N, CA and C atoms as a LAMMPS dump frame, in Angstrom:
ITEM: TIMESTEP
0
ITEM: NUMBER OF ATOMS
618
ITEM: BOX BOUNDS ff ff ff
-5.0000000000000000e+02 5.0000000000000000e+02
-5.0000000000000000e+02 5.0000000000000000e+02
-5.0000000000000000e+02 5.0000000000000000e+02
ITEM: ATOMS id mol type element x y z
1 1 1 N 205.334 14.853 -367.938
2 1 2 C 205.368 14.555 -369.336
3 1 3 C 206.717 14.831 -369.935
4 2 1 N 207.382 13.921 -370.63
5 2 2 C 208.677 14.072 -371.17
6 2 3 C 208.603 14.372 -372.652
7 3 1 N 209.216 15.464 -373.072
8 3 2 C 209.293 15.738 -374.47
9 3 3 C 210.433 15.027 -375.037
10 4 1 N 210.122 14.377 -376.287
11 4 2 C 211.139 13.574 -376.873
12 4 3 C 212.32 14.491 -377.353
13 5 1 N 213.485 14.006 -377.191
14 5 2 C 214.702 14.778 -377.616
15 5 3 C 214.676 14.816 -379.197
16 6 1 N 215.115 15.957 -379.648
17 6 2 C 215.245 16.067 -381.167
18 6 3 C 216.193 15.098 -381.719
19 7 1 N 215.794 14.36 -382.61
20 7 2 C 216.654 13.302 -383.241
21 7 3 C 217.391 13.977 -384.44
22 8 1 N 218.719 13.631 -384.57
23 8 2 C 219.503 14.151 -385.679
24 8 3 C 218.835 13.648 -386.977
25 9 1 N 218.536 14.602 -387.9
26 9 2 C 217.858 14.299 -389.131
27 9 3 C 218.734 13.556 -390.091
28 10 1 N 218.21 12.525 -390.71
29 10 2 C 218.969 11.83 -391.694
30 10 3 C 218.86 12.651 -393.01
31 11 1 N 219.844 12.377 -393.952
32 11 2 C 219.738 13.156 -395.231
33 11 3 C 218.391 13.043 -395.947
34 12 1 N 217.652 11.99 -395.68
35 12 2 C 216.418 11.779 -396.312
36 12 3 C 215.19 12.409 -395.544
37 13 1 N 215.452 12.977 -394.333
38 13 2 C 214.404 13.475 -393.565
39 13 3 C 213.713 14.707 -394.181
40 14 1 N 212.452 14.701 -394.045
41 14 2 C 211.664 15.906 -394.533
42 14 3 C 211.237 16.871 -393.487
43 15 1 N 211.663 16.594 -392.304
44 15 2 C 211.234 17.427 -391.087
45 15 3 C 211.515 18.936 -391.349
46 16 1 N 212.769 19.275 -391.739
47 16 2 C 213.151 20.704 -391.937
48 16 3 C 212.331 21.286 -393.017
49 17 1 N 212.185 20.565 -394.102
50 17 2 C 211.354 21.079 -395.227
51 17 3 C 209.891 21.303 -394.861
52 18 1 N 209.406 20.399 -393.974
53 18 2 C 207.987 20.585 -393.508
54 18 3 C 207.854 21.844 -392.661
55 19 1 N 208.825 22.015 -391.775
56 19 2 C 208.783 23.198 -390.849
57 19 3 C 208.942 24.432 -391.726
58 20 1 N 209.765 24.505 -392.686
59 20 2 C 209.983 25.698 -393.493
60 20 3 C 208.72 25.976 -394.273
61 21 1 N 208.07 24.976 -394.843
62 21 2 C 206.856 25.167 -395.61
63 21 3 C 205.767 25.648 -394.64
64 22 1 N 205.661 25.146 -393.49
65 22 2 C 204.644 25.529 -392.52
66 22 3 C 204.809 26.894 -392.053
67 23 1 N 206.037 27.287 -391.836
68 23 2 C 206.368 28.709 -391.333
69 23 3 C 205.914 29.573 -392.489
70 24 1 N 206.221 29.393 -393.728
71 24 2 C 205.837 30.153 -394.793
72 24 3 C 204.271 30.307 -394.89
73 25 1 N 203.572 29.209 -394.822
74 25 2 C 202.176 29.215 -394.918
75 25 3 C 201.485 29.862 -393.705
76 26 1 N 201.837 29.405 -392.564
77 26 2 C 201.28 29.99 -391.276
78 26 3 C 201.576 31.444 -391.145
79 27 1 N 202.753 31.937 -391.559
80 27 2 C 203.209 33.295 -391.477
81 27 3 C 202.525 34.201 -392.431
82 28 1 N 202.389 33.741 -393.717
83 28 2 C 201.792 34.516 -394.78
84 28 3 C 200.304 34.431 -394.818
85 29 1 N 199.738 33.228 -394.668
86 29 2 C 198.336 33 -394.866
87 29 3 C 197.546 32.889 -393.624
88 30 1 N 198.304 32.646 -392.468
89 30 2 C 197.627 32.474 -391.184
90 30 3 C 197.433 30.998 -390.956
91 31 1 N 197.587 30.59 -389.68
92 31 2 C 197.448 29.211 -389.234
93 31 3 C 196.1 28.592 -389.543
94 32 1 N 195.004 29.346 -389.202
95 32 2 C 193.682 28.889 -389.451
96 32 3 C 193.304 28.604 -390.878
97 33 1 N 193.865 29.473 -391.729
98 33 2 C 193.49 29.336 -393.178
99 33 3 C 194.378 28.39 -393.924
100 34 1 N 195.509 27.913 -393.337
101 34 2 C 196.37 26.9 -393.921
102 34 3 C 195.86 25.523 -393.831
103 35 1 N 195.665 24.941 -394.948
104 35 2 C 195.201 23.541 -394.932
105 35 3 C 196.543 22.617 -394.719
106 36 1 N 196.392 21.66 -393.801
107 36 2 C 197.502 20.81 -393.584
108 36 3 C 198.018 20.119 -394.864
109 37 1 N 197.027 19.756 -395.736
110 37 2 C 197.466 19.082 -397.024
111 37 3 C 198.298 19.992 -397.785
112 38 1 N 198.053 21.363 -397.727
113 38 2 C 198.84 22.201 -398.649
114 38 3 C 200.255 22.27 -398.176
115 39 1 N 200.595 22.01 -396.911
116 39 2 C 201.975 21.983 -396.483
117 39 3 C 202.672 20.802 -397.135
118 40 1 N 201.954 19.653 -397.129
119 40 2 C 202.481 18.47 -397.763
120 40 3 C 202.722 18.743 -399.278
121 41 1 N 201.83 19.416 -399.879
122 41 2 C 202.017 19.773 -401.29
123 41 3 C 203.238 20.55 -401.592
124 42 1 N 203.485 21.516 -400.713
125 42 2 C 204.661 22.303 -400.847
126 42 3 C 205.927 21.517 -400.776
127 43 1 N 205.897 20.535 -399.852
128 43 2 C 207.086 19.69 -399.654
129 43 3 C 207.27 18.683 -400.646
130 44 1 N 206.129 18.34 -401.39
131 44 2 C 206.137 17.25 -402.386
132 44 3 C 205.987 15.813 -401.806
133 45 1 N 205.149 15.707 -400.71
134 45 2 C 204.887 14.398 -400.108
135 45 3 C 203.4 14.298 -399.885
136 46 1 N 202.979 13.045 -399.669
137 46 2 C 201.604 12.86 -399.36
138 46 3 C 201.252 13.27 -397.898
139 47 1 N 199.914 13.613 -397.74
140 47 2 C 199.601 14.165 -396.426
141 47 3 C 199.805 13.169 -395.304
142 48 1 N 199.66 11.881 -395.626
143 48 2 C 199.906 10.901 -394.517
144 48 3 C 201.381 10.899 -394.084
145 49 1 N 202.249 11.271 -395
146 49 2 C 203.707 11.239 -394.683
147 49 3 C 203.945 12.409 -393.587
148 50 1 N 203.117 13.432 -393.505
149 50 2 C 203.272 14.45 -392.492
150 50 3 C 203.26 13.898 -391.095
151 51 1 N 202.396 12.881 -390.92
152 51 2 C 202.196 12.293 -389.561
153 51 3 C 203.331 11.47 -389.02
154 52 1 N 204.319 11.278 -389.902
155 52 2 C 205.606 10.585 -389.463
156 52 3 C 206.38 11.58 -388.649
157 53 1 N 206.177 12.927 -388.905
158 53 2 C 206.931 13.895 -388.272
159 53 3 C 206.149 14.692 -387.228
160 54 1 N 204.906 14.984 -387.56
161 54 2 C 204.012 15.849 -386.7
162 54 3 C 202.603 15.165 -386.652
163 55 1 N 202.105 14.959 -385.517
164 55 2 C 200.847 14.272 -385.414
165 55 3 C 199.64 15.161 -385.757
166 56 1 N 199.889 16.439 -385.88
167 56 2 C 198.779 17.364 -386.238
168 56 3 C 199.331 18.686 -386.647
169 57 1 N 198.476 19.551 -387.238
170 57 2 C 198.919 20.87 -387.595
171 57 3 C 199.294 21.651 -386.354
172 58 1 N 198.523 21.466 -385.247
173 58 2 C 198.81 22.099 -383.991
174 58 3 C 200.171 21.723 -383.446
175 59 1 N 200.496 20.385 -383.546
176 59 2 C 201.819 19.961 -383.115
177 59 3 C 202.966 20.658 -383.862
178 60 1 N 202.728 20.836 -385.187
179 60 2 C 203.702 21.505 -385.956
180 60 3 C 203.78 22.966 -385.575
181 61 1 N 202.647 23.579 -385.283
182 61 2 C 202.618 25.037 -384.852
183 61 3 C 203.439 25.182 -383.507
184 62 1 N 203.245 24.305 -382.567
185 62 2 C 203.876 24.331 -381.263
186 62 3 C 205.393 24.121 -381.439
187 63 1 N 205.731 23.299 -382.396
188 63 2 C 207.16 23.059 -382.591
189 63 3 C 207.857 24.356 -383.16
190 64 1 N 207.195 24.977 -384.088
191 64 2 C 207.664 26.244 -384.656
192 64 3 C 207.849 27.277 -383.543
193 65 1 N 206.896 27.35 -382.642
194 65 2 C 206.907 28.291 -381.542
195 65 3 C 208.139 28.03 -380.629
196 66 1 N 208.273 26.702 -380.267
197 66 2 C 209.385 26.277 -379.467
198 66 3 C 210.811 26.603 -380.196
199 67 1 N 210.774 26.372 -381.425
200 67 2 C 212.054 26.568 -382.235
201 67 3 C 212.417 28.084 -382.188
202 68 1 N 211.427 28.967 -382.33
203 68 2 C 211.658 30.386 -382.271
204 68 3 C 212.121 30.88 -380.924
205 69 1 N 211.418 30.361 -379.919
206 69 2 C 211.87 30.726 -378.513
207 69 3 C 213.227 30.245 -378.183
208 70 1 N 213.668 29.025 -378.672
209 70 2 C 215.035 28.647 -378.5
210 70 3 C 215.979 29.51 -379.212
211 71 1 N 215.686 29.888 -380.384
212 71 2 C 216.571 30.814 -381.142
213 71 3 C 216.7 32.188 -380.47
214 72 1 N 215.607 32.737 -380.023
215 72 2 C 215.596 34.032 -379.353
216 72 3 C 216.444 33.981 -378.079
217 73 1 N 216.2 32.998 -377.251
218 73 2 C 216.967 32.877 -376.007
219 73 3 C 218.411 32.664 -376.277
220 74 1 N 218.856 31.883 -377.202
221 74 2 C 220.181 31.61 -377.521
222 74 3 C 220.885 32.884 -378.066
223 75 1 N 220.116 33.643 -378.939
224 75 2 C 220.694 34.878 -379.552
225 75 3 C 220.896 35.908 -378.358
226 76 1 N 219.907 36.005 -377.491
227 76 2 C 220.035 36.997 -376.304
228 76 3 C 221.227 36.675 -375.523
229 77 1 N 221.403 35.442 -375.103
230 77 2 C 222.496 35.034 -374.296
231 77 3 C 223.879 35.229 -374.917
232 78 1 N 223.897 35.014 -376.161
233 78 2 C 225.172 35.182 -376.895
234 78 3 C 225.545 36.699 -376.997
235 79 1 N 224.675 37.592 -377.431
236 79 2 C 225.046 38.92 -377.565
237 79 3 C 225.325 39.674 -376.209
238 80 1 N 224.523 39.198 -375.21
239 80 2 C 224.649 39.903 -373.913
240 80 3 C 226.047 39.48 -373.325
241 81 1 N 226.567 38.258 -373.563
242 81 2 C 227.832 37.802 -373.057
243 81 3 C 228.957 38.539 -373.657
244 82 1 N 228.744 39.254 -374.673
245 82 2 C 229.83 39.992 -375.377
246 82 3 C 230.105 41.403 -374.79
247 83 1 N 229.085 41.819 -373.92
248 83 2 C 229.23 43.218 -373.412
249 83 3 C 229.328 43.091 -371.922
250 84 1 N 229.909 44.195 -371.281
251 84 2 C 230.108 44.261 -369.846
252 84 3 C 229.079 45.064 -369.108
253 85 1 N 228.838 46.22 -369.6
254 85 2 C 227.844 47.149 -368.958
255 85 3 C 226.432 46.848 -369.279
256 86 1 N 225.515 46.808 -368.362
257 86 2 C 224.156 46.508 -368.585
258 86 3 C 223.5 47.358 -369.682
259 87 1 N 223.857 48.69 -369.692
260 87 2 C 223.232 49.549 -370.849
261 87 3 C 223.698 49.086 -372.232
262 88 1 N 224.902 48.584 -372.359
263 88 2 C 225.485 48.043 -373.557
264 88 3 C 224.82 46.749 -373.835
265 89 1 N 224.545 45.824 -372.856
266 89 2 C 223.942 44.581 -373.004
267 89 3 C 222.539 44.824 -373.507
268 90 1 N 221.804 45.782 -372.979
269 90 2 C 220.436 46.09 -373.423
270 90 3 C 220.388 46.559 -374.845
271 91 1 N 221.283 47.388 -375.209
272 91 2 C 221.35 47.771 -376.622
273 91 3 C 221.53 46.669 -377.535
274 92 1 N 222.575 45.831 -377.174
275 92 2 C 222.868 44.691 -377.999
276 92 3 C 221.665 43.702 -378.132
277 93 1 N 221.025 43.486 -377.019
278 93 2 C 219.861 42.59 -376.983
279 93 3 C 218.763 42.977 -377.898
280 94 1 N 218.473 44.325 -377.779
281 94 2 C 217.35 44.931 -378.66
282 94 3 C 217.776 44.847 -380.122
283 95 1 N 219.026 45.242 -380.433
284 95 2 C 219.392 45.157 -381.799
285 95 3 C 219.383 43.762 -382.379
286 96 1 N 219.8 42.809 -381.557
287 96 2 C 219.883 41.372 -381.966
288 96 3 C 218.494 40.83 -382.239
289 97 1 N 217.505 41.427 -381.541
290 97 2 C 216.143 40.96 -381.766
291 97 3 C 215.606 41.271 -383.18
292 98 1 N 216.227 42.185 -383.804
293 98 2 C 215.826 42.572 -385.162
294 98 3 C 216.883 42.205 -386.226
295 99 1 N 217.846 41.507 -385.812
296 99 2 C 218.901 40.968 -386.792
297 99 3 C 218.471 39.587 -387.171
298 100 1 N 217.454 39.593 -388.125
299 100 2 C 216.756 38.318 -388.43
300 100 3 C 216.618 38.116 -389.974
301 101 1 N 216.406 36.863 -390.356
302 101 2 C 216.122 36.563 -391.679
303 101 3 C 214.624 36.629 -391.99
304 102 1 N 214.231 36.681 -393.229
305 102 2 C 212.799 36.667 -393.535
306 102 3 C 211.977 35.529 -392.946
307 103 1 N 212.552 34.359 -392.908
308 103 2 C 211.964 33.213 -392.253
309 103 3 C 211.821 33.44 -390.781
310 104 1 N 212.789 34.029 -390.128
311 104 2 C 212.67 34.226 -388.691
312 104 3 C 211.575 35.37 -388.382
313 105 1 N 211.434 36.261 -389.285
314 105 2 C 210.368 37.285 -389.155
315 105 3 C 209.017 36.539 -389.033
316 106 1 N 208.787 35.609 -390.032
317 106 2 C 207.549 34.844 -390.03
318 106 3 C 207.444 34.05 -388.801
319 107 1 N 208.514 33.393 -388.279
320 107 2 C 208.469 32.595 -387.063
321 107 3 C 208.016 33.412 -385.854
322 108 1 N 208.508 34.659 -385.777
323 108 2 C 208.182 35.464 -384.728
324 108 3 C 206.677 36.014 -384.806
325 109 1 N 206.31 36.217 -386.005
326 109 2 C 204.944 36.571 -386.175
327 109 3 C 203.994 35.429 -385.725
328 110 1 N 204.293 34.22 -386.151
329 110 2 C 203.545 33.074 -385.694
330 110 3 C 203.574 32.911 -384.155
331 111 1 N 204.739 33.052 -383.576
332 111 2 C 204.801 32.997 -382.096
333 111 3 C 203.964 34.009 -381.447
334 112 1 N 204.01 35.241 -381.773
335 112 2 C 203.27 36.273 -381.126
336 112 3 C 201.782 36.208 -381.378
337 113 1 N 201.427 35.633 -382.519
338 113 2 C 199.975 35.552 -382.802
339 113 3 C 199.278 34.362 -382.073
340 114 1 N 200.137 33.43 -381.573
341 114 2 C 199.567 32.224 -380.967
342 114 3 C 200.069 31.94 -379.551
343 115 1 N 200.437 33.02 -378.838
344 115 2 C 200.923 32.774 -377.471
345 115 3 C 199.806 32.294 -376.648
346 116 1 N 198.582 32.592 -376.891
347 116 2 C 197.479 32.164 -376.11
348 116 3 C 197.362 30.594 -376.099
349 117 1 N 197.87 29.984 -377.102
350 117 2 C 197.814 28.524 -377.183
351 117 3 C 198.591 27.785 -376.048
352 118 1 N 199.592 28.535 -375.583
353 118 2 C 200.399 27.996 -374.513
354 118 3 C 199.679 27.977 -373.128
355 119 1 N 198.538 28.602 -373.049
356 119 2 C 197.807 28.713 -371.833
357 119 3 C 196.93 27.524 -371.419
358 120 1 N 196.654 26.687 -372.48
359 120 2 C 195.67 25.708 -372.253
360 120 3 C 196.316 24.271 -372.495
361 121 1 N 196.177 23.355 -371.592
362 121 2 C 196.745 22.032 -371.784
363 121 3 C 196.092 21.254 -373.01
364 122 1 N 196.979 20.493 -373.678
365 122 2 C 196.471 19.708 -374.834
366 122 3 C 196.222 18.276 -374.43
367 123 1 N 195.299 17.706 -375.109
368 123 2 C 194.909 16.286 -374.81
369 123 3 C 196.027 15.304 -375.365
370 124 1 N 196.501 15.711 -376.472
371 124 2 C 197.579 14.925 -377.099
372 124 3 C 198.866 14.981 -376.241
373 125 1 N 199.43 13.822 -376.075
374 125 2 C 200.678 13.779 -375.296
375 125 3 C 201.854 14.52 -375.928
376 126 1 N 202.032 14.386 -377.256
377 126 2 C 203.086 15.01 -377.921
378 126 3 C 202.882 16.483 -377.997
379 127 1 N 201.632 16.907 -378.273
380 127 2 C 201.294 18.343 -378.285
381 127 3 C 201.537 18.958 -376.926
382 128 1 N 201.134 18.309 -375.87
383 128 2 C 201.299 18.818 -374.482
384 128 3 C 202.753 18.847 -374.129
385 129 1 N 203.596 17.922 -374.524
386 129 2 C 205.022 17.948 -374.249
387 129 3 C 205.645 19.213 -374.919
388 130 1 N 205.222 19.488 -376.186
389 130 2 C 205.77 20.573 -376.837
390 130 3 C 205.299 21.902 -376.282
391 131 1 N 204.003 21.934 -375.837
392 131 2 C 203.46 23.123 -375.173
393 131 3 C 204.284 23.459 -373.906
394 132 1 N 204.518 22.443 -373.081
395 132 2 C 205.219 22.558 -371.82
396 132 3 C 206.671 23.052 -372.145
397 133 1 N 207.272 22.547 -373.147
398 133 2 C 208.566 22.901 -373.486
399 133 3 C 208.64 24.407 -373.867
400 134 1 N 207.583 24.904 -374.673
401 134 2 C 207.57 26.272 -375.086
402 134 3 C 207.307 27.147 -373.815
403 135 1 N 206.489 26.662 -372.937
404 135 2 C 206.211 27.427 -371.622
405 135 3 C 207.578 27.636 -370.919
406 136 1 N 208.371 26.604 -370.87
407 136 2 C 209.607 26.669 -370.06
408 136 3 C 210.573 27.652 -370.754
409 137 1 N 210.516 27.681 -372.039
410 137 2 C 211.309 28.655 -372.823
411 137 3 C 210.801 30.103 -372.619
412 138 1 N 209.548 30.277 -372.654
413 138 2 C 209.054 31.596 -372.283
414 138 3 C 209.509 32.12 -370.921
415 139 1 N 209.461 31.223 -369.92
416 139 2 C 209.972 31.626 -368.611
417 139 3 C 211.5 31.946 -368.661
418 140 1 N 212.173 31.176 -369.477
419 140 2 C 213.704 31.496 -369.574
420 140 3 C 213.902 32.804 -370.286
421 141 1 N 213.084 33.152 -371.33
422 141 2 C 213.225 34.461 -371.969
423 141 3 C 212.952 35.574 -371.03
424 142 1 N 211.882 35.406 -370.304
425 142 2 C 211.449 36.435 -369.286
426 142 3 C 212.548 36.595 -368.188
427 143 1 N 213.057 35.513 -367.718
428 143 2 C 214.114 35.571 -366.696
429 143 3 C 215.346 36.179 -367.219
430 144 1 N 215.746 35.939 -368.476
431 144 2 C 216.862 36.541 -369.058
432 144 3 C 216.764 38.063 -369.051
433 145 1 N 215.682 38.577 -369.566
434 145 2 C 215.488 40.023 -369.656
435 145 3 C 215.327 40.68 -368.228
436 146 1 N 214.682 39.998 -367.33
437 146 2 C 214.57 40.469 -365.995
438 146 3 C 215.885 40.588 -365.327
439 147 1 N 216.739 39.579 -365.478
440 147 2 C 218.089 39.556 -364.938
441 147 3 C 218.909 40.758 -365.451
442 148 1 N 218.785 40.993 -366.732
443 148 2 C 219.448 42.2 -367.329
444 148 3 C 218.95 43.507 -366.717
445 149 1 N 217.732 43.643 -366.524
446 149 2 C 217.174 44.851 -365.869
447 149 3 C 217.593 45.008 -364.51
448 150 1 N 217.645 43.93 -363.745
449 150 2 C 218.205 43.943 -362.312
450 150 3 C 219.652 44.396 -362.293
451 151 1 N 220.425 43.896 -363.208
452 151 2 C 221.873 44.258 -363.25
453 151 3 C 221.961 45.769 -363.555
454 152 1 N 221.099 46.294 -364.418
455 152 2 C 221.114 47.71 -364.8
456 152 3 C 220.622 48.575 -363.591
457 153 1 N 219.744 48.13 -362.823
458 153 2 C 219.279 48.862 -361.678
459 153 3 C 220.408 48.848 -360.551
460 154 1 N 221.084 47.754 -360.405
461 154 2 C 222.072 47.641 -359.403
462 154 3 C 223.289 48.506 -359.815
463 155 1 N 223.557 48.634 -361.098
464 155 2 C 224.703 49.415 -361.554
465 155 3 C 224.425 50.946 -361.54
466 156 1 N 223.092 51.193 -361.401
467 156 2 C 222.701 52.627 -361.524
468 156 3 C 222.433 53.161 -362.907
469 157 1 N 222.481 52.227 -363.949
470 157 2 C 222.267 52.602 -365.319
471 157 3 C 220.762 52.769 -365.595
472 158 1 N 219.991 52.028 -364.873
473 158 2 C 218.498 52.038 -365.03
474 158 3 C 217.787 52.543 -363.845
475 159 1 N 216.631 53.055 -364.05
476 159 2 C 215.817 53.595 -362.94
477 159 3 C 215.423 52.425 -361.958
478 160 1 N 215.343 52.86 -360.673
479 160 2 C 215.069 51.908 -359.624
480 160 3 C 213.538 51.605 -359.584
481 161 1 N 213.11 50.739 -360.528
482 161 2 C 211.694 50.303 -360.587
483 161 3 C 211.579 48.902 -360.422
484 162 1 N 210.396 48.342 -360.338
485 162 2 C 210.2 46.887 -360.252
486 162 3 C 210.884 46.24 -361.505
487 163 1 N 211.823 45.387 -361.322
488 163 2 C 212.563 44.816 -362.48
489 163 3 C 211.665 43.936 -363.376
490 164 1 N 210.789 43.19 -362.702
491 164 2 C 209.912 42.317 -363.474
492 164 3 C 208.964 43.08 -364.356
493 165 1 N 208.284 44.089 -363.804
494 165 2 C 207.395 44.909 -364.529
495 165 3 C 208.178 45.718 -365.655
496 166 1 N 209.33 46.178 -365.341
497 166 2 C 210.074 46.906 -366.412
498 166 3 C 210.492 45.981 -367.495
499 167 1 N 210.968 44.787 -367.157
500 167 2 C 211.411 43.764 -368.288
501 167 3 C 210.197 43.374 -369.077
502 168 1 N 208.987 43.2 -368.43
503 168 2 C 207.858 42.896 -369.268
504 168 3 C 207.469 43.971 -370.215
505 169 1 N 207.622 45.248 -369.729
506 169 2 C 207.292 46.358 -370.586
507 169 3 C 208.262 46.476 -371.721
508 170 1 N 209.567 46.124 -371.469
509 170 2 C 210.553 46.174 -372.529
510 170 3 C 210.318 45.085 -373.609
511 171 1 N 210.033 43.892 -373.108
512 171 2 C 209.732 42.728 -373.962
513 171 3 C 208.453 43.118 -374.829
514 172 1 N 207.503 43.665 -374.174
515 172 2 C 206.261 44.051 -374.9
516 172 3 C 206.534 44.965 -376.103
517 173 1 N 207.459 45.935 -375.834
518 173 2 C 207.815 46.844 -376.917
519 173 3 C 208.566 46.133 -378.067
520 174 1 N 209.45 45.239 -377.61
521 174 2 C 210.258 44.525 -378.617
522 174 3 C 209.491 43.59 -379.463
523 175 1 N 208.603 42.73 -378.894
524 175 2 C 207.955 41.724 -379.646
525 175 3 C 206.659 42.152 -380.37
526 176 1 N 206.129 43.217 -379.887
527 176 2 C 204.857 43.705 -380.491
528 176 3 C 204.975 43.996 -381.936
529 177 1 N 206.22 44.304 -382.273
530 177 2 C 206.523 44.692 -383.711
531 177 3 C 206.081 43.581 -384.735
532 178 1 N 206.216 42.365 -384.224
533 178 2 C 206.037 41.236 -385.191
534 178 3 C 204.493 41.031 -385.625
535 179 1 N 203.624 41.72 -384.854
536 179 2 C 202.262 41.6 -385.187
537 179 3 C 201.873 42.418 -386.444
538 180 1 N 202.673 43.523 -386.607
539 180 2 C 202.283 44.391 -387.727
540 180 3 C 203.443 44.492 -388.804
541 181 1 N 204.713 44.17 -388.375
542 181 2 C 205.763 44.449 -389.408
543 181 3 C 205.662 43.448 -390.558
544 182 1 N 205.873 44.013 -391.78
545 182 2 C 205.878 43.16 -392.996
546 182 3 C 207.101 43.492 -393.776
547 183 1 N 207.76 42.527 -394.235
548 183 2 C 208.997 42.673 -395.084
549 183 3 C 208.534 43.375 -396.362
550 184 1 N 209.22 44.4 -396.696
551 184 2 C 208.93 45.214 -397.856
552 184 3 C 207.858 46.283 -397.718
553 185 1 N 207.397 46.435 -396.374
554 185 2 C 206.388 47.414 -396.084
555 185 3 C 206.977 48.837 -396.006
556 186 1 N 206.2 49.793 -395.666
557 186 2 C 206.595 51.244 -395.638
558 186 3 C 207.669 51.552 -394.587
559 187 1 N 207.751 50.774 -393.502
560 187 2 C 208.742 50.98 -392.511
561 187 3 C 209.809 49.788 -392.549
562 188 1 N 211.078 50.243 -392.731
563 188 2 C 212.15 49.137 -392.775
564 188 3 C 212.354 48.546 -391.36
565 189 1 N 213.053 47.406 -391.379
566 189 2 C 213.353 46.851 -390.071
567 189 3 C 214.347 47.621 -389.297
568 190 1 N 215.293 48.238 -390.084
569 190 2 C 216.266 49.075 -389.429
570 190 3 C 215.647 50.339 -388.746
571 191 1 N 214.663 50.94 -389.358
572 191 2 C 213.908 52.039 -388.798
573 191 3 C 213.136 51.672 -387.538
574 192 1 N 212.559 50.442 -387.714
575 192 2 C 211.828 49.896 -386.519
576 192 3 C 212.732 49.585 -385.415
577 193 1 N 213.832 49.007 -385.636
578 193 2 C 214.862 48.681 -384.655
579 193 3 C 215.314 49.909 -383.907
580 194 1 N 215.646 50.971 -384.705
581 194 2 C 216.14 52.209 -384.058
582 194 3 C 215.073 52.839 -383.138
583 195 1 N 213.828 52.86 -383.697
584 195 2 C 212.737 53.507 -382.967
585 195 3 C 212.508 52.731 -381.545
586 196 1 N 212.379 51.35 -381.688
587 196 2 C 212.165 50.595 -380.505
588 196 3 C 213.379 50.705 -379.519
589 197 1 N 214.639 50.669 -380.068
590 197 2 C 215.763 50.83 -379.189
591 197 3 C 215.74 52.136 -378.396
592 198 1 N 215.368 53.25 -379.034
593 198 2 C 215.296 54.531 -378.314
594 198 3 C 214.205 54.46 -377.344
595 199 1 N 213.079 53.879 -377.627
596 199 2 C 211.983 53.8 -376.671
597 199 3 C 212.359 52.927 -375.504
598 200 1 N 213.044 51.85 -375.745
599 200 2 C 213.382 51.011 -374.631
600 200 3 C 214.413 51.731 -373.689
601 201 1 N 215.385 52.418 -374.257
602 201 2 C 216.269 53.098 -373.417
603 201 3 C 215.672 54.246 -372.571
604 202 1 N 214.714 54.898 -373.182
605 202 2 C 213.907 55.9 -372.46
606 202 3 C 213.099 55.278 -371.343
607 203 1 N 212.594 54.081 -371.587
608 203 2 C 211.815 53.378 -370.625
609 203 3 C 212.624 53.016 -369.383
610 204 1 N 213.786 52.577 -369.549
611 204 2 C 214.561 51.989 -368.379
612 204 3 C 215.404 53.148 -367.809
613 205 1 N 215.554 54.226 -368.511
614 205 2 C 216.48 55.292 -368.016
615 205 3 C 216.113 55.867 -366.714
616 206 1 N 217.156 56.346 -366.009
617 206 2 C 216.933 56.949 -364.671
618 206 3 C 216.212 58.29 -364.772
C-alpha cells in the first residue's frame, strides 16, 4: 500500500489549520471526547470540508502521529550529528527531546497515548497507509537510539549490555514523560529534562 506524498499546500489550504486544531483538541480534551465537528468549528469550516483533507478523525490522528514521529527522528539526527562522542550525543538527544513548543508537547502526548493504534491494520486504505508510515517511523526512531547505544558500548562509554534492550529502556524513560507532563504544572520541563537526563546517564553508564 502506497502512502500519498504530502502535497505542497496552497495559500488557501486549511490542512495545517485543521491539524493544529485537532492537536489542541485531542491533546487537551482527548481523542475520544473530541467531536470531529468541533474541529471544523475551530477552523471555521463546515464538517464536510474536513473530508477534503482527512477521511476520518482516525486518519487525522494517524497523520498527527506520523508528523510527530518525523519531527522527533529529524531532531534526533540533527543534534547527534553535531557531537562526536557517544556520551555527548546521548546528552544532546535527551535534551533535544524536551526542547519543544507547547503544540509539540500536545503532539507527543497524543502519540504516546495512542501507540496501540499502530498495532492493528485499518480497513480504510488511506488510514492503513498512514498507519504503515507511522510504523516505519517508529522503527527508524528505535534504530536511531539503538545505533547510538551500540556506539557508546563500542567506545567504552556505556556498559556492555544488550543495546536493543538498553535503548528501549532509555526511550521508555524519555517518552513516558508525555503521559503526565502538563505545561504550567508543578514540575517544569527543564526540571523534568534534567531528571530524565541524569537517569538515562545512570542507566547506560559502565
